[in-house]
C-alpha positions as CSV (number, residue, x, y, z in Angstrom):
1,M,111.2,-13.0,-44.1
2,T,109.0,-15.3,-42.0
3,E,105.9,-13.4,-41.0
4,I,104.1,-14.0,-37.6
5,D,100.5,-12.7,-37.9
6,L,99.2,-11.5,-34.6
7,S,96.2,-9.6,-35.9
8,S,93.7,-11.6,-33.8
9,Y,95.0,-9.8,-30.7
10,V,94.3,-6.3,-31.9
11,P,91.7,-4.4,-34.0
12,F,94.2,-3.9,-36.9
13,E,96.8,-5.8,-38.9
14,L,99.8,-6.8,-36.8
15,V,102.7,-8.7,-38.3
16,V,106.1,-9.4,-36.9
17,D,109.2,-10.5,-38.8
18,S,110.5,-13.6,-37.0
19,E,114.0,-13.0,-38.3
20,T,114.5,-9.4,-37.2
21,G,112.1,-9.4,-34.3
22,K,110.5,-6.2,-35.5
23,I,106.9,-5.2,-36.3
24,V,106.6,-4.9,-40.1
25,K,102.9,-4.3,-40.3
26,G,100.7,-2.5,-37.8
27,G,97.8,-0.2,-37.6
28,V,99.8,2.5,-35.8
29,E,101.1,5.6,-37.5
30,N,104.9,5.9,-37.4
31,P,105.5,3.2,-34.8
32,T,108.7,3.7,-32.7
33,Y,110.5,1.3,-30.4
34,T,113.2,1.4,-27.7
35,T,115.9,-1.2,-27.8
36,R,117.3,-2.8,-24.6
37,K,120.9,-3.5,-25.5
38,L,123.4,-5.9,-23.9
39,F,125.5,-3.2,-22.2
40,D,122.4,-1.7,-20.6
41,M,122.1,-5.0,-18.7
42,K,125.6,-5.0,-17.2
43,E,124.4,-5.0,-13.6
44,V,122.0,-7.9,-14.0
45,I,123.9,-10.4,-16.1
46,Y,124.7,-13.5,-14.0
47,D,127.6,-14.7,-16.1
48,A,130.1,-11.9,-15.5
49,D,133.0,-13.7,-17.2
50,W,131.0,-14.2,-20.4
51,F,129.9,-10.5,-20.3
52,A,133.4,-9.3,-19.8
53,N,134.4,-10.9,-23.1
54,Q,131.6,-9.4,-25.2
55,K,132.7,-6.7,-27.7
56,E,129.4,-6.1,-29.5
57,N,126.6,-4.2,-27.8
58,L,123.9,-6.6,-29.0
59,D,120.2,-5.9,-29.3
60,L,118.4,-8.0,-26.6
61,Y,114.7,-6.9,-26.9
62,Y,112.4,-4.3,-28.4
63,M,109.8,-2.2,-26.6
64,Y,107.0,-0.6,-28.5
65,R,105.3,1.8,-26.1
66,E,101.8,3.0,-26.5
67,F,101.2,0.9,-29.6
68,I,97.7,2.3,-30.2
69,R,95.6,3.2,-33.2
70,K,95.1,7.0,-33.7
71,E,91.4,6.7,-33.2
72,D,91.9,4.9,-29.8
73,H,94.4,7.4,-28.3
74,E,91.7,9.6,-26.7
75,L,90.1,6.5,-25.0
76,F,93.4,5.2,-23.6
77,Q,94.4,8.7,-22.4
78,K,91.1,9.3,-20.7
79,H,91.6,6.1,-18.6
80,K,95.3,6.7,-18.1
81,I,96.2,3.3,-19.5
82,R,98.9,2.2,-22.0
83,F,99.1,-0.7,-24.4
84,D,102.7,-1.9,-25.1
85,I,104.3,-4.7,-27.1
86,T,107.6,-6.3,-26.2
87,I,109.5,-8.6,-28.5
88,I,112.3,-10.8,-27.1
89,P,114.3,-12.8,-29.7
90,P,115.9,-16.1,-28.4
91,R,119.4,-15.7,-27.1
92,M,121.7,-17.0,-24.4
93,L,123.4,-14.5,-22.1
94,G,126.3,-16.8,-21.2
95,R,124.9,-19.3,-18.8
96,E,121.3,-17.9,-18.6
97,Y,118.5,-17.3,-21.1
98,V,117.8,-13.8,-22.3
99,K,115.6,-11.8,-19.9
100,T,114.3,-8.4,-19.3
101,A,116.1,-6.0,-17.0
102,G,113.4,-6.4,-14.3
103,H,111.8,-3.6,-12.3
104,F,109.3,-2.7,-9.5
105,H,106.4,-0.2,-9.7
106,P,106.0,2.7,-7.4
107,P,103.0,3.1,-5.1
108,V,99.8,4.6,-6.5
109,Q,99.8,7.1,-3.7
110,K,101.9,7.5,-0.6
111,G,101.2,4.6,1.7
112,K,99.1,2.8,-0.9
113,E,99.6,-0.3,-3.0
114,S,101.9,-0.2,-6.0
115,F,100.7,-0.2,-9.6
116,P,99.8,-3.6,-11.0
117,E,100.3,-4.7,-14.6
118,A,98.8,-7.3,-17.0
119,Y,100.7,-9.3,-19.6
120,E,99.4,-11.4,-22.5
121,V,101.6,-13.7,-24.6
122,M,100.9,-13.5,-28.3
123,H,103.7,-15.8,-29.6
124,G,106.2,-18.1,-28.2
125,K,106.8,-19.0,-24.5
126,A,107.5,-16.8,-21.5
127,V,108.6,-17.4,-18.0
128,Y,107.5,-14.6,-15.6
129,L,109.4,-14.3,-12.3
130,L,107.4,-12.2,-9.8
131,Q,109.4,-11.1,-6.8
132,K,107.7,-9.5,-3.8
133,E,109.4,-6.4,-2.5
134,T,110.7,-6.6,1.1
135,K,110.8,-3.8,3.6
136,K,113.7,-5.2,5.6
137,K,116.8,-7.0,4.5
138,K,116.1,-10.0,6.8
139,D,112.6,-10.5,5.5
140,P,112.0,-13.6,3.4
141,I,111.5,-13.0,-0.3
142,E,108.5,-14.4,-2.0
143,I,108.8,-15.6,-5.6
144,I,106.1,-16.6,-8.0
145,I,107.1,-18.4,-11.2
146,I,104.6,-18.6,-14.1
147,Q,105.1,-20.3,-17.4
148,A,103.0,-18.9,-20.2
149,F,102.3,-19.7,-23.8
150,A,100.5,-17.9,-26.7
151,G,97.0,-16.8,-25.5
152,D,97.9,-17.0,-21.8
153,Q,97.5,-13.9,-19.5
154,V,99.5,-13.0,-16.4
155,L,98.8,-10.5,-13.7
156,I,101.6,-8.7,-11.8
157,P,100.0,-7.9,-8.4
158,P,100.8,-4.8,-6.3
159,G,104.0,-5.1,-4.4
160,Y,105.8,-7.4,-6.9
161,G,108.6,-6.7,-9.2
162,H,109.0,-8.8,-12.3
163,V,111.5,-10.2,-14.8
164,T,110.4,-11.9,-18.1
165,V,112.5,-14.7,-19.6
166,N,112.4,-16.2,-23.1
167,P,113.3,-19.8,-22.2
168,T,113.8,-21.0,-25.7
169,K,116.8,-21.3,-28.0
170,D,114.8,-20.8,-31.3
171,K,111.5,-19.0,-30.8
172,L,110.6,-15.4,-30.7
173,L,108.6,-14.2,-27.7
174,V,106.0,-11.5,-28.4
175,M,103.9,-10.2,-25.6
176,N,101.7,-7.2,-24.9
177,N,100.7,-5.5,-21.7
178,L,98.2,-3.1,-20.3
179,V,99.5,-0.8,-17.5
180,S,98.8,2.6,-16.0
181,S,100.4,5.5,-17.9
182,E,100.9,7.4,-14.7
183,F,104.2,6.2,-13.4
184,S,107.8,5.3,-14.3
185,S,109.3,1.9,-13.4
186,R,111.9,1.5,-10.6
187,Y,114.9,-0.5,-12.0
188,E,117.4,0.3,-9.3
189,P,116.3,-2.4,-6.7
190,I,116.9,-5.2,-9.2
191,R,120.2,-3.7,-10.5
192,K,121.5,-3.2,-6.9
193,Q,121.1,-7.0,-6.3
194,K,122.5,-7.9,-9.7
195,G,119.2,-9.3,-10.9
196,A,116.2,-11.1,-9.4
197,A,116.6,-13.6,-6.5
198,Y,116.5,-16.5,-9.0
199,L,118.0,-16.8,-12.5
200,Y,117.0,-19.2,-15.3
201,H,120.1,-21.2,-16.1
202,A,121.0,-22.6,-19.5
203,N,120.5,-26.1,-18.3
204,D,116.8,-25.3,-17.7
205,T,117.0,-25.0,-14.0
206,W,116.6,-22.1,-11.6
207,I,119.7,-21.1,-9.6
208,R,119.8,-18.7,-6.7
209,N,121.4,-15.3,-7.1
210,P,124.2,-15.3,-4.5
211,T,123.7,-11.6,-3.7
212,Y,120.5,-12.6,-1.8
213,H,121.2,-13.9,1.7
214,Q,117.7,-14.1,3.2
215,R,115.2,-17.0,3.0
216,I,113.5,-17.3,-0.4
217,I,110.0,-18.8,-0.7
218,V,109.2,-20.0,-4.3
219,R,105.7,-20.8,-5.6
220,E,104.8,-22.0,-9.1
221,K,101.5,-20.8,-10.5
222,E,99.5,-21.4,-13.7
223,P,98.4,-18.4,-15.8
224,E,94.9,-17.2,-15.0
225,K,92.6,-15.5,-17.5
226,V,92.1,-11.8,-16.8
227,T,89.6,-11.5,-19.6
228,E,88.1,-13.8,-22.2
229,K,89.0,-11.4,-25.0
230,P,92.5,-10.2,-26.0
231,F,93.5,-7.3,-23.9
232,Y,93.3,-4.5,-26.5
233,L,89.8,-5.7,-27.6
234,S,88.7,-6.1,-24.0
235,F,89.8,-2.5,-23.2
236,L,87.9,-1.1,-26.2
237,E,84.8,-3.0,-25.2
238,N,84.8,-2.1,-21.5
239,P,87.6,0.3,-20.3
240,E,86.1,0.3,-16.8
241,K,87.0,-3.3,-16.4
242,W,90.7,-2.2,-16.3
243,K,90.2,0.5,-13.7
244,F,92.1,-1.6,-11.2
245,L,95.4,-0.8,-13.1
246,N,95.2,2.7,-11.6
247,E,93.2,1.8,-8.5
248,P,94.4,-1.7,-7.4
249,W,92.3,-1.7,-4.2
250,L,89.3,-2.3,-6.5
251,K,90.5,-5.9,-7.1
252,D,89.9,-8.2,-4.2
253,K,91.8,-11.3,-5.5
254,W,95.2,-11.5,-7.2
255,Y,96.9,-14.9,-6.4
């Protein structure tokens, strides 16, 4: 077993096994995770011919929801915020790199902005594709692409869905996120279009998803620090700093 020590990001020991992609040491009692499996991703896999020949329902990535110390639960619950860890082992899905299923967030209130989210890469490399939700089919789609490495932080602004890609063939991606605990993600819009508007191809280029017919505007952005400290430690020190995750109108600048 090759251990990846990520304890500097949290106030407890955190170790991941690079071979299994699982957390083997953590300061959380009875940690549980959800596995996103290959057949769960049927609607969003670009290489349909490759997928049709797959017999084994492979594990694609692991989601540890509310990965919080017992003594911190009350604080997180009080502020209606969740701390998660997602681990994406390297893998090719036919002609594209392994990715998350992708989803949008619902509005905070009727007529209001949707819930934002904040990601922090702890190990490996990630490519975040942010896709602005459109109100009409003919409206152009705005895409923001952000490459991030260990220590980088990425904000998902209101109104944007997102997909995360592990764009490597040999390195585990481990990331955490802070997000409101008051909603369930919306997966159907991405599934309906068979994925996001762009897909990260095996030849390290972006290709357009042919199910999208409108104009697509693509911007590349650098990661920007949300806080100087790792997310978990920042939240413990000043939970009010993260109030914008439930009240996005409090933040005046996104990208």
